N, C-alpha and C positions, 0 to 999 in steps of 0.2 A: 503494499498502498505505500510505500514512504516514495518510494523512490517515482512512485506516477505525481507526487502528488507539483516535484515542482513541470511537468510539464503542462498540468491540469492545470494550474495556476500560471503561468505561460497563457495559455490556449484562453482562461477567460481575460484577463490584463488585458490583450488584443483586445477580442470581445466589445469588450465596456471600453476602449478608446474610439475606437469605429465608431461603437453609440454614442458616443461626447462627440464624434469628430460629424458626422450624421445631424447633431443636436442642434452644434454650432451652428451648423448651417441653416437653421431653420430660423434662427436671426437674424443672418446675411440677408435672406430673402426678402424679411421684413424691415430691414435698413432702406435696400433698394428699390422693394413696394413704396416704401414712405418719397422717394423722389419726384420734384413735380415733374411732368411732362405735359405737355399739349396733347389735347385731345384729337383722337384720329373721327371722330362721330361730322362728320363736312357732305350737308344735304348738298345730294348732284342739282345742277341749276335745269331749273326743265326743259330750255331748249337745246340744250346741248347732243351734242349727239353720241347716245350711248352705244355701247358693241353688245355682239349677245351673247347670250346665259346658257349654258346646257347644266340644268339643274339634273342632279347621276341620284338617285334614291337606288342604294343597295339592298333590298328584301327578300329573307331565305326563311319560308315559312313563320309568315308575319301574320295568318288571319286574325288578332282581333286588332292590330291601327294602321293595317298598309291603307287600309279607306284615307283618316286620316289625314297620314301624310303626303298623300299623293294630291289631295284636295287643298293641303294647306298651300304645297304646293305650284298650284296651280291656282295660289290668289294669290300669290306675290303680288304688287302691284309693279308692275314693269309692261313695257309697252311689249303687247301680244306676235309683234315679228321680231319681235330681239330676244325671247323666250320658249327655249326648246327642252322636255321634260325628258328623263330619260328614265322608267322604272327597270331598275337590274333586276329581273323576277329569277331566280334558281329555286322558288320551291315546288316539291312537289308534295302535295296537298291543298285544300281547297281557298290556301289564300289565294291558288291560281286565277280562279272563277275570278273570284272579285274583284282584283288585278284590273286580269279582260272583263269585266263589267263597269269597272268605274274607268277605267282607258279612252274606251267606247262611247264613254258619254261624255265625256271633258272631247273630247275630239269630234264630236258633233255640234262644240259651241264653239270653233274652231281652235281650240289651244290643238299648241305642236306636244302632240305625246305618245311615246313610245313605250310599247313593252319588252326590254327586250332580253331574247332566255337566250344562253352558252347550251353549247351539246352535252358539259358536263362542269361540276363544280371545282375545279380545276385553279386550284390559289386563293379558294374561300372569295372574301370578300375584297382583298389588293386584286384578286383576280379580274371579280366584276369588271370594277372602277377602270380597271386597261383594256378589257375586253368594250367599253363604254365608251371608252378612249376614243377609242378608233375611228368610232362613226361618230362624234359629236360635231356638233356647226358652232360651239361656243368657242371665243378666244378666251373665258371664263369655266369655271367647272364649280359649282355648289355643292355641296355634300352633305345628306342628310340621312340617316337612321334612321330604320319604321318608328322609334319611338317620338323621333325630336317633329315639334309641332312649328315654320320657323314666322314671324309677324309677317306684316303682307310689305314692310318693311324695311326687310330685311337686305335685299339686294339696293333697294335707292341708297342706302347704307354704309353697304361694304366697298362699293365698286369703287367713288369716287376716291380708296386709297390706292388703287391702281392707276390711276387717272393722272395721280397725281406725282405718284414714285414710277419708274419703268421697271424698276426692279424688285419690285413686288415680288413676293413669288404666291403669300398665303398669308390672311387674312383669317385669324380665330375670334370665333366670337364667345361670351360665353353665359356656359348653362344654368338652369334657370329647372323648377323640379315640378311637375304636376301631380305629384303623391306625398311629396312632403313631409304632410305629417298623418300618414295614414299608416304607421306602425315604428315602436323603437327602433327599430332597426332603418325604415326609412326618414328618421329625424338623422338619427349619428349620422348616413350618405348622407344626407346635404349639406350637411357640416359640415367633414369631411371635404366634400366637394369644391364649398363657397371658400374654401383655406385652399385648393388649390389657385380657385380663381380669380383670389379676390382681393389672393398676397402674390404668389408662389408666378403667377402668371402676368402679371405687370408687374415686378422687379425682374422677369431674366428678360418682360422688353424692354423696358425706362433703362436699366442696365447693358444691355446690348449686348445681353449673352445671349445662348444657343437656346432658342426655343420652340415647343414642341408643335404641330399640329395635333388633334385633339382625336380626331378620326369624322368627325361629324362637324354640321355647326356653323361651316366656316368653308372659305369659299380662294379659287386657287386659282394662278394663271395656269393656262393649257404648256406655254409653250417651259414654264417654267420645271414639269412635269417628267416635260417630255426629258428634257439637257441635263437632268439630272438622274435621266439612266428608266422613266415613271412608274409606276408601282410595281413593288414588287412580292411575293411570297413568302422570302428566304429566313422570313421574322411574325410571331403574331402578330406583334404592331407594327401596322405595315405605312401604317402613320408615323409612329416615332423615327419610323425608318428614313421613309420619303423625307420627314421635315427635315434632318440632320444634314443630308445629303445635297439638297436644294441649296442648304446655307453653307457647304462646304464647297458648290457650287459657283457662292460670291452669292446667292440674290440673297432676299429682306422679308423678315419674317414682320405678320404685324397681330396684334392685340387688341381689341374691342372689349374692354368691360361695359361698356353700356349699350352694348346689343346684345338681350339676353333671349335662348330658345331655350323653352322648357322643353322636357324630357319626363318619361317615367326612372324610377329607380330598383334596381332589382327587390324583390318581393320575401325573398327566401334566402332565410344564409347558405346554401347549397348554391344560390344563383348569383350570391353577392361570393361567396368562394372558388368559383369558376370565369365570372368577370376578373376577378384579383390575379388568379393562377394566370390568367392570358395575361394580362397587363404586366408582371413581374416577370412571368419563361418571355415575354416578347422586349421589355425594356432590356432582358439582358444577353439573349441575342440581338439585339440593336446596339448593342455596348461592343460586343464580341469583335462586330462586324469595324463599326464606325471609328471609333476612340482611338483605334494606330493612324487612320489621319489624320483625326483630329489636331493630336498631338505633334504629328509629323508638318502642322500649319503652320503658316505667319498665324497666329493668335496670341494673346498673352495670358500669363501664368493665370492669372485670376480667369479668364474663358475657358482654357481648356480645363481647369483645373475641376470648375463648374459642372462642366460637362459632362466629365467623370462623376462627380456627387448629383447628376442628375441624372445618369442613366441606372447609376452602380446604383440608386438608394432603395431600394427592395433587397441589399445587401443586408440590409437592418433584423432584418426576419431571422434569417441561417444567426446571425449575432447573439439576439433574442435567444436563439431556441440552445446552441451554446452553454449560455449560460443559466436558463433554465436548471438543463441536466444539470450543467456541472458543480449547481449551486448544492446538493447536496452530500454529496463526497470531501466537500472541501470547508462544508459544514461538519461531518462529522468530525473529521481528521483535526480543525479547530477547535474542537471539543478538548486537545489537548496540544495544542501545537501554538497553534494563531490565536493571538492576541482580536477581541473584537472589535478593538480600533480601525483593525485593517479589512473588518469588513464595512468598516464604515464611512470610511474611504475608500472603499472599490464602491460604495453605491454610489457616490456623489457624480460620475457618468452617467449611471441608472435617472438620477433627476434630470440634467438636465436635458437629455435625450430625452426622456417622458414630457417636457416641460413645453422643450422648443416646436410640433407640432400640437400642442395645449395652444400656446401663444398667437400661432398663425390662427389658430382658431378664433383667435381673440377679436384680432386684431379684424379678421373676415364679417364677424359678426357688427362688429362696429362701422366697419362699411357700408350696410345693409342698411339700402332706403327703408323698412321695415326693420325697426331693432325690434329684432324676438330675445330680448333676455330671460328670456324660458328656455331656447335653445344652451344654454351656460349651464344646464341642469344635466343634462346629456352628451358634456364631453366626458367625467366620469367612463359611461359607459361606452364611447367611443372608442376609447384609451382601453378596455377590458376588452373590447372585438379586434380594434388591433394588433393587440396581442395576440389572442388566438388564434389570429389563421397564421401565425410565424410555420405554424406545422406544413401547411398547406406550398405558403406562398415559398417555403425552405426545397420542399424538394422540385416546385416550377425553376428557382434558383439553379439548384442540380442538375435538373435534367435542360438545360440548357447547354452550360458549361459541358455536360458530356456530351453536347447535341443530338439530342435522343427528339424528331421530330412530334408531334403528337394537332391530331386539326385542331381546325378553330370551330370551339363548342356555342353557339351562340348562346344572347342570356334571354331567357323567357321575359314577353309582354302581356299583360292582359287585357291595356285596351280600358273600356270602358263596360268589358263582363267580370264578371266578378271571380278569374281567376281566369293564366289565363289559357288551359289546356292540354298544354302542355309538359313534356316529362326532361329532367334532366334525366342521364344513368347514375346511379350509384360508382361511387368509390369508397373505400374502407379505410380513411383516413382522420376519420370524425376517430374512429375506437380507439390507435394512439391517442387522439386531443382528447380523449378521456383521462386513460391511462398517465400519458404529462402532467394532465388536471391534478387525480390523485396524487400523482408522484413529488408534485409541486406543496401538497399537506403538508406532505411527509418534511418537505426542504421546512416549513415555513415553523412545524413543530421545531424543529431541528436547532430553528433559527430563535424561536421563541427560550431554547434547554439552555442552548450554549449562550445568550443573554446578547446576541451580535442583531438589536433593535434597529439597529439605521436598515437594514437588506430589507427587514419583515417586509414593510408596507410593499415594495416593487414585488417581495414573490408571493403573496398575497396578490398581487397582480397575475404574474401566469397561473399560479393552482384556477381564479375568478375564472379568465379569459379563457385558457384551454378549456374548461368543466363548461362555460358558457356555447362559447363553438361548435365545442363536441357535440354535445348534446339535443342544439337546437338543432344541427346537421343530419343530425341519427332518427329524430325524429319528422325533420323535413323532407328526408327522402324517402320517409309513405304517404308525400301526404302531395298536391298536384302540385308543381313548378309556377 
């Protein structure tokens, strides 16, 4: 046992320092987000010659929400002769008939809209977008996932950015939430997403850092996509991959926080974990692909470092997992060898890393036009959920590093229905999450017995987080997703 404590302590220290690094970066994001910058929200002169825009709606088995997004696209306030709508429908269920019915109706009203179907789903969403570009009439391409509902003024507010800057590659707008108040889970997700769109994205935009397109609720210059090599299915986050490639090619990203496009949040823990798994794995895949080019590029050390932290941010989950697993043996050994003050000092990085994201959420809430004081009450729950998904996201990171491929798993949406009617495939990660939660309870007991009270709150978060996420996943796997 003694000969193992040195490498275990070293690994624990490395995990702790990495968590500290990513925690500190949250405060850096807050600083950059507070910088002043002129708004990009400029109205188009009604007499100006507007460019042609193609709206792309990638859809796959979305019977509950497909009609809504198609009608929203058709209601965009834009010259009808300058607007094309592509419904990129890869569905194999009743969504096909819904799409055909709505497309036929809108085409009868003079709208340039078509349902485009591929012979197969190769490349998933990336493949569908690439397939659509080959026949797109527009100089610019607006992309909306099936659960998003753009406002009628979306194009009128975003197109001016491209007309002012010929090197603008894309404009990302802010995600809103159609079902924020539906459950504790959706409230917590809304809080986390607001942190990203009201702090992190403004920080990257104002700080001149690499910024990502979020996959939907944005608009691209077609020439930038082509110049960067087009959409690629090499990662599960084709949006993040292309975002970096266009910036490496010399194009500029833009973000508009005052243009909001509402969407649905995942309704079950299983759906949320699948979404997070895709984002975590895709981020690491993208990091492995583009970071070498970033570090070789003519960028400042700050911009390179922020790109590294941005693309590898999900590494915090394996580090949390390492600390959760090592805490118990180190505490047991500490009963006779390690004084309590050592664990107290070791808990300080955990404190910084825990309050880093929370600080971003507080700043985001302060910026919301509608003050949601009650949202503060959901922050502890968000911390618990964010900790609990560490197991699933760690698997995603390890798969990316190992080069293991996996399919693009869609997130079910319910629209106006009582349930989505779709089921997600089961996985057994929840069983390990429950076991790890029980294991963390033992760590809590060991901390109490050994008098290491400084680390006790974090061990308690591990225990509650793993148990909550594991049990909710197990219960939800038997229900309609």
